[in-house]
C-alpha angles and dihedrals in degrees: 000000000000117000119204127204110248111205101198136104112278095027117130117231138164122243119182090341094309123115111231139164124238108239099176140004105228099183140321092294105031138056134179112235133186128209106221093203097054100020089230115152121199144158117257133185113244089231089064095055124099125194118260107243101203145025123293088269090075110128115256129220089275090060094053119131117248112238092229089060094060113105123232090246091054090048090052091049092049091048092050092050091048093051090050094048099036095093089054094046091051092050111092090198103043107178130192089249090055091052091049091049093049091047091051091048090052094044092244134122114255090237089062091058091048090052090052089054094051 
């Protein structure tokens, strides 16, 4: 699913790994954003913004999982998925046909690979 950057007040974006809300568009290059967790407001360059990929219920940095809490089974699953998707991640021009071919080679449905990327 393609996520587009919405440059309007109220839109959620990511700046330096932190999820913030645009409070005001200052000019063509600058916006005012506010961090809802800290209440901090600051100016950011549009070039530094990344689109928010999910709804406002997306976990924040504070809700991140500690690596020591990941089970061995989950590590194995993550490793398997990475090995299957690695050729696609290394491909600067990853086409739909390439995803379908990789999915077939791994015995998976292409939609599964797309879900792993999301």
